[in-house]
KEBAKOL-902613 format. One record per residue (C-alpha): residue in one letter; y, x, z. Coordinates in nm, 3 decimals, decimal comma. Layout:
N
<atom type="A" north="Y" east="X" up="Z"/>
...
END
This chain:
397
<atom type="M" north="8,980" east="6,209" up="11,714"/>
<atom type="N" north="8,616" east="6,290" up="11,776"/>
<atom type="T" north="8,452" east="5,986" up="11,614"/>
<atom type="P" north="8,200" east="6,064" up="11,304"/>
<atom type="P" north="8,438" east="5,889" up="11,056"/>
<atom type="I" north="8,733" east="6,113" up="11,174"/>
<atom type="Q" north="8,518" east="6,433" up="11,154"/>
<atom type="A" north="8,375" east="6,331" up="10,825"/>
<atom type="Y" north="8,750" east="6,275" up="10,675"/>
<atom type="L" north="8,871" east="6,611" up="10,823"/>
<atom type="R" north="8,576" east="6,799" up="10,658"/>
<atom type="E" north="8,617" east="6,630" up="10,331"/>
<atom type="H" north="9,014" east="6,654" up="10,319"/>
<atom type="E" north="9,015" east="7,012" up="10,457"/>
<atom type="E" north="9,234" east="7,144" up="10,168"/>
<atom type="E" north="9,460" east="6,835" up="10,143"/>
<atom type="D" north="9,831" east="6,886" up="10,097"/>
<atom type="V" north="9,928" east="6,795" up="10,448"/>
<atom type="G" north="10,303" east="6,766" up="10,390"/>
<atom type="A" north="10,221" east="6,508" up="10,107"/>
<atom type="L" north="9,961" east="6,335" up="10,308"/>
<atom type="V" north="10,237" east="6,266" up="10,605"/>
<atom type="L" north="10,467" east="6,128" up="10,363"/>
<atom type="K" north="10,209" east="5,897" up="10,191"/>
<atom type="Q" north="10,098" east="5,708" up="10,512"/>
<atom type="R" north="10,147" east="5,670" up="10,856"/>
<atom type="E" north="9,784" east="5,623" up="10,972"/>
<atom type="I" north="9,444" east="5,715" up="10,866"/>
<atom type="L" north="9,151" east="5,531" up="11,003"/>
<atom type="G" north="9,382" east="5,418" up="11,290"/>
<atom type="I" north="9,487" east="5,783" up="11,391"/>
<atom type="P" north="9,873" east="5,871" up="11,333"/>
<atom type="T" north="9,866" east="6,100" up="11,020"/>
<atom type="Q" north="10,067" east="6,379" up="11,203"/>
<atom type="L" north="9,754" east="6,441" up="11,433"/>
<atom type="I" north="9,535" east="6,421" up="11,130"/>
<atom type="A" north="9,763" east="6,683" up="10,963"/>
<atom type="Q" north="9,732" east="6,919" up="11,275"/>
<atom type="Q" north="9,353" east="6,904" up="11,276"/>
<atom type="L" north="9,353" east="6,987" up="10,913"/>
<atom type="I" north="9,598" east="7,279" up="10,959"/>
<atom type="G" north="9,397" east="7,377" up="11,272"/>
<atom type="R" north="9,063" east="7,389" up="11,071"/>
<atom type="R" north="9,201" east="7,605" up="10,801"/>
<atom type="K" north="9,325" east="7,853" up="11,073"/>
<atom type="A" north="9,006" east="7,834" up="11,268"/>
<atom type="R" north="8,801" east="7,918" up="10,959"/>
<atom type="E" north="8,878" east="8,281" up="10,978"/>
<atom type="K" north="8,997" east="8,320" up="11,328"/>
<atom type="L" north="8,752" east="8,119" up="11,531"/>
<atom type="P" north="8,449" east="8,076" up="11,283"/>
<atom type="S" north="8,196" east="7,965" up="11,539"/>
<atom type="W" north="8,450" east="7,697" up="11,668"/>
<atom type="Y" north="8,521" east="7,594" up="11,289"/>
<atom type="K" north="8,135" east="7,540" up="11,252"/>
<atom type="T" north="8,130" east="7,339" up="11,568"/>
<atom type="E" north="8,122" east="6,960" up="11,515"/>
<atom type="G" north="8,392" east="6,760" up="11,735"/>
<atom type="I" north="8,636" east="7,085" up="11,807"/>
<atom type="I" north="8,996" east="6,961" up="11,849"/>
<atom type="Y" north="9,273" east="7,194" up="11,743"/>
<atom type="P" north="9,614" east="7,230" up="11,911"/>
<atom type="P" north="9,962" east="7,263" up="11,763"/>
<atom type="S" north="9,975" east="7,565" up="11,509"/>
<atom type="I" north="10,186" east="7,779" up="11,741"/>
<atom type="S" north="9,898" east="7,751" up="12,015"/>
<atom type="L" north="9,633" east="7,843" up="11,751"/>
<atom type="E" north="9,858" east="8,150" up="11,634"/>
<atom type="Q" north="9,898" east="8,278" up="11,992"/>
<atom type="C" north="9,533" east="8,275" up="12,094"/>
<atom type="S" north="9,273" east="8,546" up="12,072"/>
<atom type="S" north="9,048" east="8,547" up="11,775"/>
<atom type="E" north="8,683" east="8,520" up="11,797"/>
<atom type="A" north="8,661" east="8,892" up="11,719"/>
<atom type="T" north="8,879" east="9,010" up="11,999"/>
<atom type="A" north="8,763" east="8,762" up="12,255"/>
<atom type="T" north="8,418" east="8,876" up="12,175"/>
<atom type="L" north="8,522" east="9,257" up="12,213"/>
<atom type="K" north="8,693" east="9,173" up="12,565"/>
<atom type="Q" north="8,385" east="9,032" up="12,687"/>
<atom type="R" north="8,195" east="9,352" up="12,577"/>
<atom type="L" north="8,455" east="9,590" up="12,733"/>
<atom type="F" north="8,440" east="9,398" up="13,070"/>
<atom type="S" north="8,071" east="9,440" up="13,064"/>
<atom type="E" north="8,095" east="9,821" up="13,027"/>
<atom type="F" north="8,226" east="9,868" up="13,383"/>
<atom type="I" north="8,140" east="9,531" up="13,557"/>
<atom type="S" north="7,744" east="9,543" up="13,579"/>
<atom type="H" north="7,692" east="9,272" up="13,818"/>
<atom type="P" north="7,924" east="8,975" up="13,706"/>
<atom type="K" north="7,978" east="8,673" up="13,951"/>
<atom type="R" north="8,327" east="8,531" up="13,921"/>
<atom type="C" north="8,636" east="8,580" up="13,705"/>
<atom type="V" north="8,964" east="8,364" up="13,638"/>
<atom type="D" north="9,180" east="8,340" up="13,328"/>
<atom type="L" north="9,511" east="8,267" up="13,484"/>
<atom type="T" north="9,680" east="8,198" up="13,138"/>
<atom type="G" north="9,407" east="7,981" up="12,978"/>
<atom type="G" north="9,566" east="7,834" up="12,672"/>
<atom type="L" north="9,354" east="7,722" up="12,417"/>
<atom type="G" north="9,046" east="7,860" up="12,631"/>
<atom type="V" north="8,920" east="8,112" up="12,371"/>
<atom type="D" north="8,906" east="8,398" up="12,610"/>
<atom type="S" north="8,778" east="8,172" up="12,890"/>
<atom type="Y" north="8,493" east="8,056" up="12,671"/>
<atom type="Y" north="8,384" east="8,413" up="12,602"/>
<atom type="L" north="8,427" east="8,530" up="12,957"/>
<atom type="S" north="8,197" east="8,218" up="13,054"/>
<atom type="R" north="7,934" east="8,392" up="12,859"/>
<atom type="Y" north="7,930" east="8,692" up="13,086"/>
<atom type="F" north="8,053" east="8,586" up="13,432"/>
<atom type="P" north="7,829" east="8,297" up="13,578"/>
<atom type="I" north="8,156" east="8,141" up="13,738"/>
<atom type="T" north="8,448" east="8,125" up="13,520"/>
<atom type="E" north="8,781" east="7,955" up="13,637"/>
<atom type="Y" north="9,028" east="7,843" up="13,360"/>
<atom type="V" north="9,398" east="7,801" up="13,487"/>
<atom type="E" north="9,653" east="7,617" up="13,263"/>
<atom type="P" north="9,988" east="7,446" up="13,322"/>
<atom type="N" north="10,037" east="7,278" up="12,987"/>
<atom type="E" north="9,865" east="6,935" up="13,010"/>
<atom type="E" north="9,796" east="6,911" up="12,611"/>
<atom type="L" north="9,631" east="7,259" up="12,608"/>
<atom type="F" north="9,438" east="7,188" up="12,923"/>
<atom type="T" north="9,297" east="6,866" up="12,781"/>
<atom type="I" north="9,204" east="7,039" up="12,438"/>
<atom type="A" north="9,047" east="7,333" up="12,623"/>
<atom type="C" north="8,841" east="7,092" up="12,862"/>
<atom type="H" north="8,698" east="6,900" up="12,572"/>
<atom type="N" north="8,631" east="7,227" up="12,348"/>
<atom type="H" north="8,442" east="7,386" up="12,623"/>
<atom type="K" north="8,228" east="7,074" up="12,678"/>
<atom type="I" north="8,126" east="7,045" up="12,320"/>
<atom type="L" north="8,069" east="7,432" up="12,300"/>
<atom type="G" north="7,850" east="7,377" up="12,615"/>
<atom type="A" north="8,046" east="7,616" up="12,852"/>
<atom type="S" north="8,005" east="7,625" up="13,211"/>
<atom type="I" north="8,367" east="7,638" up="13,311"/>
<atom type="N" north="8,578" east="7,524" up="13,592"/>
<atom type="H" north="8,915" east="7,373" up="13,502"/>
<atom type="H" north="9,250" east="7,397" up="13,677"/>
<atom type="L" north="9,554" east="7,197" up="13,575"/>
<atom type="S" north="9,780" east="7,425" up="13,741"/>
<atom type="A" north="10,066" east="7,713" up="13,714"/>
<atom type="A" north="9,897" east="8,075" up="13,787"/>
<atom type="E" north="10,110" east="8,094" up="14,081"/>
<atom type="D" north="10,035" east="7,756" up="14,251"/>
<atom type="F" north="9,657" east="7,808" up="14,176"/>
<atom type="L" north="9,674" east="8,139" up="14,356"/>
<atom type="K" north="9,839" east="7,971" up="14,647"/>
<atom type="S" north="9,556" east="7,752" up="14,701"/>
<atom type="N" north="9,277" east="7,992" up="14,593"/>
<atom type="R" north="9,060" east="8,142" up="14,897"/>
<atom type="D" north="8,796" east="8,306" up="14,645"/>
<atom type="A" north="8,778" east="8,679" up="14,549"/>
<atom type="F" north="8,699" east="8,762" up="14,184"/>
<atom type="D" north="8,535" east="9,058" up="13,997"/>
<atom type="L" north="8,766" east="9,022" up="13,728"/>
<atom type="I" north="9,138" east="8,861" up="13,673"/>
<atom type="F" north="9,267" east="8,803" up="13,314"/>
<atom type="L" north="9,600" east="8,729" up="13,199"/>
<atom type="D" north="9,757" east="8,691" up="12,863"/>
<atom type="P" north="10,120" east="8,636" up="12,981"/>
<atom type="S" north="10,333" east="8,417" up="12,738"/>
<atom type="R" north="10,550" east="8,614" up="12,513"/>
<atom type="R" north="10,813" east="8,353" up="12,521"/>
<atom type="D" north="11,086" east="8,299" up="12,785"/>
<atom type="T" north="11,233" east="7,978" up="12,951"/>
<atom type="N" north="11,421" east="7,937" up="12,636"/>
<atom type="S" north="11,114" east="7,956" up="12,395"/>
<atom type="R" north="11,263" east="8,299" up="12,257"/>
<atom type="K" north="11,008" east="8,594" up="12,165"/>
<atom type="V" north="10,980" east="8,859" up="12,425"/>
<atom type="V" north="10,772" east="9,180" up="12,432"/>
<atom type="K" north="10,854" east="9,345" up="12,765"/>
<atom type="L" north="10,617" east="9,239" up="13,058"/>
<atom type="T" north="10,900" east="9,163" up="13,285"/>
<atom type="D" north="11,031" east="8,909" up="13,043"/>
<atom type="C" north="10,690" east="8,735" up="13,011"/>
<atom type="I" north="10,546" east="8,415" up="13,183"/>
<atom type="P" north="10,378" east="8,449" up="13,453"/>
<atom type="S" north="10,525" east="8,783" up="13,564"/>
<atom type="V" north="10,251" east="9,006" up="13,590"/>
<atom type="V" north="10,461" east="9,291" up="13,706"/>
<atom type="E" north="10,529" east="9,099" up="14,033"/>
<atom type="M" north="10,207" east="8,945" up="14,084"/>
<atom type="Q" north="9,991" east="9,252" up="14,014"/>
<atom type="A" north="9,968" east="9,389" up="14,372"/>
<atom type="A" north="9,872" east="9,076" up="14,506"/>
<atom type="L" north="9,618" east="9,009" up="14,222"/>
<atom type="L" north="9,445" east="9,346" up="14,295"/>
<atom type="K" north="9,392" east="9,252" up="14,669"/>
<atom type="I" north="9,151" east="8,969" up="14,543"/>
<atom type="S" north="8,992" east="9,133" up="14,255"/>
<atom type="P" north="8,889" east="9,498" up="14,195"/>
<atom type="Y" north="8,991" east="9,475" up="13,836"/>
<atom type="L" north="9,278" east="9,337" up="13,631"/>
<atom type="A" north="9,315" east="9,297" up="13,254"/>
<atom type="V" north="9,634" east="9,230" up="13,073"/>
<atom type="K" north="9,647" east="9,140" up="12,727"/>
<atom type="T" north="9,982" east="9,250" up="12,581"/>
<atom type="S" north="10,154" east="9,195" up="12,257"/>
<atom type="P" north="10,097" east="9,502" up="11,999"/>
<atom type="L" north="10,472" east="9,541" up="11,983"/>
<atom type="L" north="10,484" east="9,659" up="12,356"/>
<atom type="D" north="10,525" east="10,031" up="12,375"/>
<atom type="I" north="10,248" east="10,166" up="12,584"/>
<atom type="Q" north="10,440" east="10,410" up="12,780"/>
<atom type="Q" north="10,657" east="10,131" up="12,905"/>
<atom type="G" north="10,363" east="9,930" up="13,007"/>
<atom type="L" north="10,210" east="10,199" up="13,211"/>
<atom type="R" north="10,530" east="10,233" up="13,369"/>
<atom type="E" north="10,538" east="9,865" up="13,469"/>
<atom type="L" north="10,174" east="9,821" up="13,551"/>
<atom type="I" north="9,998" east="10,002" up="13,827"/>
<atom type="H" north="9,654" east="10,170" up="13,886"/>
<atom type="V" north="9,597" east="10,128" up="13,497"/>
<atom type="K" north="9,242" east="10,307" up="13,433"/>
<atom type="R" north="9,210" east="10,218" up="13,058"/>
<atom type="V" north="9,451" east="10,119" up="12,766"/>
<atom type="V" north="9,257" east="9,960" up="12,469"/>
<atom type="V" north="9,445" east="9,913" up="12,108"/>
<atom type="V" north="9,264" east="9,653" up="11,926"/>
<atom type="A" north="9,298" east="9,606" up="11,568"/>
<atom type="V" north="9,126" east="9,364" up="11,312"/>
<atom type="Q" north="9,102" east="9,481" up="10,934"/>
<atom type="N" north="9,361" east="9,721" up="11,020"/>
<atom type="E" north="9,596" east="9,489" up="11,168"/>
<atom type="C" north="9,711" east="9,584" up="11,533"/>
<atom type="K" north="9,637" east="9,259" up="11,736"/>
<atom type="E" north="9,650" east="9,339" up="12,093"/>
<atom type="V" north="9,689" east="9,622" up="12,364"/>
<atom type="L" north="9,475" east="9,536" up="12,655"/>
<atom type="F" north="9,562" east="9,729" up="13,024"/>
<atom type="L" north="9,267" east="9,749" up="13,254"/>
<atom type="S" north="9,371" east="9,813" up="13,595"/>
<atom type="E" north="9,106" east="9,921" up="13,870"/>
<atom type="R" north="9,218" east="9,859" up="14,254"/>
<atom type="E" north="9,123" east="10,225" up="14,372"/>
<atom type="F" north="9,213" east="10,436" up="14,058"/>
<atom type="D" north="9,517" east="10,663" up="14,067"/>
<atom type="G" north="9,450" east="10,904" up="13,791"/>
<atom type="S" north="9,562" east="10,942" up="13,404"/>
<atom type="P" north="9,431" east="10,652" up="13,204"/>
<atom type="V" north="9,190" east="10,681" up="12,920"/>
<atom type="L" north="9,332" east="10,556" up="12,580"/>
<atom type="E" north="9,108" east="10,372" up="12,306"/>
<atom type="A" north="9,160" east="10,280" up="11,977"/>
<atom type="I" north="8,919" east="10,011" up="11,831"/>
<atom type="D" north="8,906" east="9,893" up="11,476"/>
<atom type="L" north="8,722" east="9,562" up="11,421"/>
<atom type="S" north="8,572" east="9,410" up="11,106"/>
<atom type="S" north="8,684" east="9,054" up="11,034"/>
<atom type="S" north="8,348" east="8,946" up="11,186"/>
<atom type="G" north="8,399" east="9,137" up="11,516"/>
<atom type="S" north="8,179" east="9,433" up="11,459"/>
<atom type="I" north="8,311" east="9,766" up="11,571"/>
<atom type="L" north="8,396" east="9,993" up="11,289"/>
<atom type="F" north="8,534" east="10,281" up="11,491"/>
<atom type="R" north="8,628" east="10,379" up="11,851"/>
<atom type="F" north="8,855" east="10,678" up="11,944"/>
<atom type="T" north="8,877" east="10,761" up="12,292"/>
<atom type="F" north="9,114" east="11,022" up="12,449"/>
<atom type="T" north="9,362" east="11,094" up="12,753"/>
<atom type="W" north="9,720" east="11,180" up="12,724"/>
<atom type="V" north="9,651" east="11,508" up="12,892"/>
<atom type="E" north="9,439" east="11,576" up="12,578"/>
<atom type="E" north="9,707" east="11,463" up="12,327"/>
<atom type="K" north="9,966" east="11,675" up="12,503"/>
<atom type="D" north="9,744" east="12,000" up="12,524"/>
<atom type="S" north="9,613" east="11,959" up="12,162"/>
<atom type="G" north="9,758" east="12,197" up="11,899"/>
<atom type="V" north="9,895" east="12,063" up="11,552"/>
<atom type="H" north="9,909" east="12,262" up="11,230"/>
<atom type="F" north="10,147" east="12,155" up="10,945"/>
<atom type="S" north="10,125" east="12,183" up="10,569"/>
<atom type="E" north="10,266" east="12,073" up="10,239"/>
<atom type="P" north="10,059" east="11,818" up="10,058"/>
<atom type="L" north="9,730" east="11,922" up="9,950"/>
<atom type="R" north="9,469" east="11,743" up="9,756"/>
<atom type="Y" north="9,383" east="11,467" up="9,984"/>
<atom type="L" north="9,622" east="11,233" up="10,206"/>
<atom type="Y" north="9,521" east="11,040" up="10,509"/>
<atom type="E" north="9,686" east="10,777" up="10,672"/>
<atom type="P" north="9,526" east="10,684" up="11,018"/>
<atom type="S" north="9,446" east="10,329" up="11,092"/>
<atom type="A" north="9,678" east="10,097" up="11,260"/>
<atom type="A" north="9,497" east="10,130" up="11,589"/>
<atom type="L" north="9,493" east="10,491" up="11,598"/>
<atom type="L" north="9,875" east="10,510" up="11,523"/>
<atom type="K" north="9,959" east="10,273" up="11,792"/>
<atom type="S" north="9,757" east="10,471" up="12,044"/>
<atom type="G" north="9,969" east="10,758" up="11,986"/>
<atom type="A" north="9,711" east="11,021" up="11,936"/>
<atom type="Y" north="9,910" east="11,204" up="11,670"/>
<atom type="K" north="9,799" east="11,558" up="11,731"/>
<atom type="L" north="9,439" east="11,494" up="11,815"/>
<atom type="I" north="9,382" east="11,304" up="11,486"/>
<atom type="G" north="9,438" east="11,658" up="11,292"/>
<atom type="Q" north="9,222" east="11,815" up="11,555"/>
<atom type="R" north="8,929" east="11,552" up="11,537"/>
<atom type="W" north="8,900" east="11,561" up="11,165"/>
<atom type="N" north="9,026" east="11,937" up="11,098"/>
<atom type="L" north="9,349" east="11,797" up="10,904"/>
<atom type="L" north="9,697" east="11,907" up="10,881"/>
<atom type="K" north="10,001" east="11,717" up="10,945"/>
<atom type="L" north="10,275" east="11,679" up="10,688"/>
<atom type="A" north="10,571" east="11,670" up="10,955"/>
<atom type="S" north="10,637" east="11,621" up="11,328"/>
<atom type="N" north="10,744" east="11,256" up="11,260"/>
<atom type="T" north="10,542" east="11,185" up="10,955"/>
<atom type="H" north="10,205" east="11,058" up="11,060"/>
<atom type="L" north="10,023" east="11,133" up="10,757"/>
<atom type="Y" north="9,750" east="11,421" up="10,720"/>
<atom type="T" north="9,615" east="11,616" up="10,440"/>
<atom type="S" north="9,343" east="11,862" up="10,332"/>
<atom type="H" north="9,196" east="12,047" up="10,058"/>
<atom type="D" north="8,842" east="11,918" up="10,098"/>
<atom type="L" north="8,750" east="11,550" up="10,156"/>
<atom type="V" north="8,646" east="11,485" up="10,526"/>
<atom type="D" north="8,383" east="11,221" up="10,618"/>
<atom type="R" north="8,434" east="10,896" up="10,816"/>
<atom type="F" north="8,796" east="10,922" up="10,850"/>
<atom type="Q" north="8,943" east="10,614" up="11,057"/>
<atom type="G" north="9,207" east="10,505" up="10,819"/>
<atom type="R" north="9,286" east="10,515" up="10,445"/>
<atom type="V" north="9,224" east="10,805" up="10,233"/>
<atom type="F" north="9,431" east="10,894" up="9,910"/>
<atom type="E" north="9,336" east="11,148" up="9,624"/>
<atom type="L" north="9,663" east="11,321" up="9,484"/>
<atom type="V" north="9,718" east="11,266" up="9,105"/>
<atom type="A" north="10,066" east="11,406" up="9,070"/>
<atom type="L" north="10,352" east="11,520" up="9,325"/>
<atom type="N" north="10,699" east="11,463" up="9,254"/>
<atom type="P" north="10,698" east="11,397" up="8,904"/>
<atom type="P" north="11,024" east="11,271" up="8,736"/>
<atom type="A" north="11,102" east="10,889" up="8,709"/>
<atom type="D" north="10,993" east="10,841" up="8,371"/>
<atom type="A" north="10,651" east="11,024" up="8,437"/>
<atom type="I" north="10,606" east="10,784" up="8,747"/>
<atom type="R" north="10,627" east="10,492" up="8,509"/>
<atom type="E" north="10,419" east="10,636" up="8,237"/>
<atom type="L" north="10,138" east="10,747" up="8,470"/>
<atom type="T" north="10,139" east="10,414" up="8,676"/>
<atom type="G" north="10,180" east="10,184" up="8,369"/>
<atom type="G" north="10,483" east="10,033" up="8,552"/>
<atom type="Y" north="10,267" east="9,929" up="8,852"/>
<atom type="A" north="10,201" east="10,065" up="9,183"/>
<atom type="N" north="10,150" east="9,990" up="9,555"/>
<atom type="V" north="10,468" east="10,166" up="9,709"/>
<atom type="I" north="10,456" east="10,315" up="10,052"/>
<atom type="T" north="10,713" east="10,486" up="10,230"/>
<atom type="R" north="10,653" east="10,716" up="10,564"/>
<atom type="N" north="10,949" east="10,906" up="10,723"/>
<atom type="Y" north="11,134" east="10,866" up="10,386"/>
<atom type="P" north="11,497" east="10,800" up="10,351"/>
<atom type="V" north="11,459" east="10,492" up="10,107"/>
<atom type="S" north="11,248" east="10,192" up="10,211"/>
<atom type="S" north="10,959" east="10,079" up="9,989"/>
<atom type="E" north="11,129" east="9,784" up="9,850"/>
<atom type="D" north="11,424" east="10,008" up="9,741"/>
<atom type="L" north="11,216" east="10,298" up="9,609"/>
<atom type="K" north="11,032" east="10,026" up="9,388"/>
<atom type="K" north="11,343" east="9,900" up="9,255"/>
<atom type="Q" north="11,492" east="10,237" up="9,170"/>
<atom type="L" north="11,194" east="10,326" up="8,971"/>
<atom type="R" north="11,164" east="9,979" up="8,810"/>
<atom type="L" north="10,812" east="9,949" up="8,930"/>
<atom type="K" north="10,614" east="9,610" up="8,988"/>
<atom type="D" north="10,343" east="9,552" up="9,269"/>
<atom type="G" north="10,013" east="9,625" up="9,215"/>
<atom type="G" north="9,788" east="9,831" up="8,986"/>
<atom type="H" north="9,539" east="10,109" up="9,089"/>
<atom type="H" north="9,801" east="10,356" up="9,186"/>
<atom type="Y" north="9,977" east="10,441" up="9,505"/>
<atom type="L" north="10,318" east="10,576" up="9,508"/>
<atom type="I" north="10,386" east="10,734" up="9,851"/>
<atom type="G" north="10,723" east="10,866" up="9,977"/>
<atom type="F" north="10,735" east="11,090" up="10,260"/>
<atom type="S" north="10,877" east="11,386" up="10,416"/>
<atom type="S" north="10,692" east="11,712" up="10,499"/>
<atom type="Q" north="10,825" east="11,987" up="10,735"/>
<atom type="Q" north="11,017" east="12,149" up="10,434"/>
<atom type="K" north="11,115" east="11,867" up="10,188"/>
<atom type="K" north="11,086" east="11,511" up="10,080"/>
<atom type="H" north="10,785" east="11,410" up="9,840"/>
<atom type="L" north="10,690" east="11,143" up="9,603"/>
<atom type="A" north="10,318" east="11,152" up="9,556"/>
<atom type="I" north="10,131" east="10,930" up="9,288"/>
<atom type="C" north="9,776" east="10,875" up="9,435"/>
<atom type="R" north="9,466" east="10,679" up="9,388"/>
<atom type="R" north="9,298" east="10,525" up="9,689"/>
<atom type="F" north="8,984" east="10,717" up="9,747"/>
<atom type="T" north="8,819" east="10,545" up="10,025"/>
<atom type="D" north="8,907" east="10,373" up="10,359"/>
<atom type="S" north="8,690" east="10,262" up="10,672"/>
<atom type="F" north="8,792" east="9,877" up="10,635"/>
END
């Protein structure tokens, strides 16, 4: 797979219809066409998700599901940066759920000794090859996390886990107790051999549930790329028993930090909130901010008024600067259906927030098509339900 003719073929046929390719011939340059198709699909996904890997000659890609589940270059680089903020003299770390080896690779750029552990032989072989191609110095172990720990005699500065979010029957799971390996069962033992434990979880995991299941959590980081929430990272410290800090981080597609919002649950609980009917500007917080749960602090931070307790939209008379999310300017509030179609030309981007009708159903009711320059936002205030025609004023992405 790593010969110059194969690599040249992959570059030249990257946009090939892989379905037609598989049907057309069994082998290409002596390689089964299914494997060639896997590499073509992998290259397309890596172009945006792992751009440095994509640009590196000789990288081999696993089946699509493994590539979908791995960290992106942007989020893996962020984790490396986050760990450097509290581990000033790094020596040794271990990734107990190595997978494709993306997180291990970026960990190895900060930790002089990095251990990669993975029980799947196919992924293990691919990761070993890719790490060598990338010039990484990593120790590889073909082993389940539990078996590695039984034979391990080393201490670590950091233990990293990204438990599989599929159970033994390959069904998707979200709860940490259902993930493999069971970090909930292992965490006490892990914190005996490392002062820090980092657990990457699904963006669907309820943060409060995670805090109930994990011990000594000092920091929770919600990570979004281009306003799409990608992961929630729980950082535990052996000696910590206080209230954790929460952080919402928005990244650009290239991995640069667009915004960081840091707070504690105590600050959120003690923060005041003020409500209003919709004013000139409407604000929708970024996905990371919403996932973090800083609903009252958002209003306080930007001096905004909330529309309702369960409507996570905000409003103001005057435009505020550097809002972490999308900003809309009100064009018309609660116009009749015919006026909506006239003002929008029959095209609108329809959004509903705490509204009894879904965006799809609302679009059908009003006979609107997707697109155009206007947004139709259905929402509830403290007093009533509203339909607002808006134009997108700005956003932070």
